[in-house]
C-alpha positions in Angstrom: 103.0 116.8 85.1 101.9 113.1 85.1 98.8 112.2 83.2 95.8 110.8 84.9 95.2 107.1 84.3 92.1 106.0 82.5 90.8 104.0 85.4 91.0 107.2 87.6 89.0 109.1 85.0 86.3 106.4 85.1 86.5 106.4 88.9 85.8 110.2 88.9 82.8 109.6 86.6 81.5 107.1 89.2 82.0 109.6 92.0 80.0 112.2 90.0 77.2 109.7 89.5 77.0 108.6 93.1 77.1 112.3 94.2 74.2 113.2 92.0 72.0 110.3 93.3 73.0 111.3 96.9 74.5 107.9 97.7 77.5 109.2 99.9 75.1 111.3 101.9 72.6 108.6 102.3 75.2 106.1 103.5 76.6 108.5 106.0 73.1 109.3 107.3 72.2 105.7 107.6 75.4 104.8 109.4 74.7 107.6 112.0 71.1 106.4 112.5 72.3 102.7 113.0 74.9 103.9 115.5 72.3 105.9 117.5 73.7 109.3 116.5 70.3 110.6 115.2 70.5 114.2 116.2 73.3 115.3 113.9 72.6 118.8 112.5 69.5 119.3 114.5 69.6 122.3 116.9 68.4 121.2 120.4 69.6 124.2 122.5 71.1 121.9 125.2 67.8 120.1 125.7 67.9 116.3 126.1 68.2 114.3 122.9 66.5 110.9 123.5 67.0 108.2 121.0 65.2 104.9 120.8 67.3 103.0 118.4 64.9 100.4 117.1 66.9 100.3 113.8 69.8 98.4 115.2 67.5 95.8 116.9 65.2 95.4 113.9 68.2 94.9 111.6 69.7 92.3 114.0 66.5 90.4 114.1 66.1 90.4 110.3 69.8 89.3 109.8 69.3 86.5 112.3 66.2 85.3 110.5 68.0 85.2 107.2 71.1 83.4 108.6 69.0 81.0 110.7 70.3 78.0 108.7 74.0 77.6 107.8 75.0 77.4 104.2 77.5 75.0 102.5 78.6 74.0 99.0 78.0 70.4 97.8 79.1 68.9 94.5 77.4 65.9 93.1 78.2 63.8 90.0 74.8 62.9 88.5 74.4 59.5 86.8 77.5 57.8 88.2 78.2 55.7 91.2 80.0 57.1 94.3 82.9 54.8 93.5 83.4 56.3 90.0 86.3 58.7 89.5 84.0 61.6 88.9 82.1 60.8 92.0 85.3 60.7 94.0 86.3 64.1 92.5 83.0 65.6 93.5 83.4 64.5 97.1 87.0 65.9 97.2 85.8 69.2 95.8 83.0 69.3 98.4 85.5 68.6 101.2 87.8 71.4 99.9 84.8 73.9 99.8 84.0 72.9 103.4 87.5 73.7 104.5 87.5 76.9 102.4 84.2 78.1 103.8 85.5 77.7 107.4 88.9 79.3 106.6 87.2 82.3 105.0 84.8 82.6 107.9 82.0 82.8 105.4 79.2 82.4 108.0 80.5 85.5 109.9 81.1 87.5 106.6 77.5 86.7 105.5 76.1 88.2 108.7 78.4 91.2 108.3 77.5 91.6 104.7 73.8 91.5 105.5 74.3 94.2 108.1 76.0 96.3 105.4 73.1 95.7 103.2 70.6 96.7 105.9 72.5 100.0 106.5 73.7 101.0 103.0 71.5 99.0 100.7 74.2 96.6 99.2 76.3 93.6 100.2 79.4 93.5 98.1 82.1 90.8 98.5 85.3 90.5 96.5 87.3 87.2 96.1 90.9 87.2 95.1 94.0 85.0 95.0 96.4 85.8 97.9 99.9 84.6 96.9 101.2 85.1 100.5 98.9 82.5 102.1 100.8 79.5 103.5 99.1 76.3 102.5 101.5 73.9 104.2 102.5 72.6 100.8 105.3 73.4 98.3 103.3 76.1 96.6 101.9 79.1 98.4 98.7 81.0 97.8 95.0 80.4 98.1 91.6 82.1 97.8 90.9 85.1 100.0 88.0 87.5 100.3 86.9 90.7 101.8 83.7 92.8 102.1 83.6 96.0 100.0 81.6 99.1 101.0 79.0 99.9 98.3 80.5 103.5 98.0 83.8 101.8 97.0 82.2 99.7 94.2 82.0 101.5 90.8 80.4 99.5 88.0 80.7 100.6 84.4 77.0 100.6 84.0 75.3 101.6 87.3 71.9 101.3 85.6 72.2 97.5 85.6 72.2 95.4 88.9 73.8 92.4 87.0 77.4 92.2 88.0 78.5 89.9 85.2 77.1 92.2 82.5 79.3 95.2 83.5 81.8 96.4 81.0 84.2 97.0 83.9 84.2 97.2 87.7 86.4 99.4 89.8 87.0 98.8 93.5 88.5 101.7 95.5 90.8 101.0 98.5 92.8 103.1 101.0 96.3 101.5 101.2 99.6 102.4 102.9 101.9 104.5 100.6 105.0 102.3 101.2 103.2 99.2 100.3 101.8 100.7 97.1 105.2 102.0 96.0 106.8 98.6 96.7 104.3 96.8 94.6 104.6 99.4 91.8 108.4 99.0 91.7 108.1 95.2 91.7 105.8 95.5 88.6 108.3 97.8 86.8 106.5 101.1 87.3 108.8 103.9 86.1 107.3 106.7 88.1 106.7 104.8 91.5 108.3 107.8 93.4 105.5 110.1 91.9 103.0 108.2 94.0 102.3 110.3 97.0 100.1 110.1 100.1 96.8 111.9 100.2 93.9 112.7 102.6 91.3 112.1 99.9 89.0 109.9 102.1 85.8 112.0 101.5 84.2 109.2 99.6 84.6 106.4 102.2 81.6 105.0 104.0 80.4 106.6 107.3 81.9 109.2 109.5 84.4 106.9 111.1 85.7 105.8 107.7 86.9 109.4 107.2 89.1 109.4 110.3 92.6 108.1 110.0 95.8 108.2 112.0 97.7 111.5 111.8 100.3 111.2 109.0 98.9 107.8 108.1 100.6 107.9 104.8 97.8 106.4 102.8 96.6 106.9 99.2 93.6 105.8 97.1 94.3 102.7 95.0 91.9 101.5 92.3 91.5 97.9 91.1 89.9 97.8 87.7 88.5 94.6 86.3 87.2 94.3 82.7 86.3 91.6 80.2 88.4 91.0 77.1 88.2 88.0 74.8 86.0 86.2 77.1 88.4 86.5 80.1 88.6 88.9 83.1 91.6 91.3 82.9 92.6 93.4 85.9 95.0 96.3 86.6 95.7 98.4 89.6 96.6 102.1 89.5 96.6 105.4 91.4 95.8 108.8 90.0 99.0 109.2 88.0 100.7 105.9 87.9 100.0 102.2 87.1 100.8 100.1 90.0 100.1 96.8 88.3 99.8 96.6 84.5 96.9 94.8 82.9 97.0 91.0 83.2 94.8 88.1 82.2 93.3 86.5 85.3 91.9 83.6 83.1 88.6 83.9 85.0 85.4 84.1 82.9 83.3 85.8 85.7 84.0 88.8 87.9 85.0 87.6 91.3 82.5 90.0 92.9 
């Protein structure tokens, strides 16, 4: 029998903690109330179940108020003229960030993230390097991002809200089995065939998150990031196999 990976053991500790504080139940309940399904579990004997869903409209108003002004990133070189090399580099970086902001659809993601925060209490966003992105140049790859449900975010120290102080961070994903096996083989995993599909989606966010296609062939995958020698290291694994061995990202901050 294959041994359980360390990241999976830490993931189960995180599940136990979130279960004890009632996070999964709270998120599911909040999702139902936001969707207008507010009579779940309440007997009504066939009587009308009226719902005045002020929660959705109040949340939309608050999100609109917060995102009333668009955001952007601007880099300035203090103490030098615009024609100086450093000043030119600052303008080039600002132009690149403008392009990146639009490509990542950050204005839209900000609104979606704030909606998640209104419903579940947290807005979590993960940035990563996608090697498959075509940049129109000789080299491929660029920055990509996605929102993470708060029930899929497992910090090493849940008592601290400071992301950068965490001893490690685990992000949980549901991915296609074939894709996970292919990645494991490409990274030299000796027991890639031991990776199997599961229906362990109990700890996803909301009722809809627990519904998948029949025979979807998915499995839980964990991305663990941790600090070592001042750098962020990462590894990817499932319950009984390492999909991607630890590697040095050369980052100094968690991309979360």
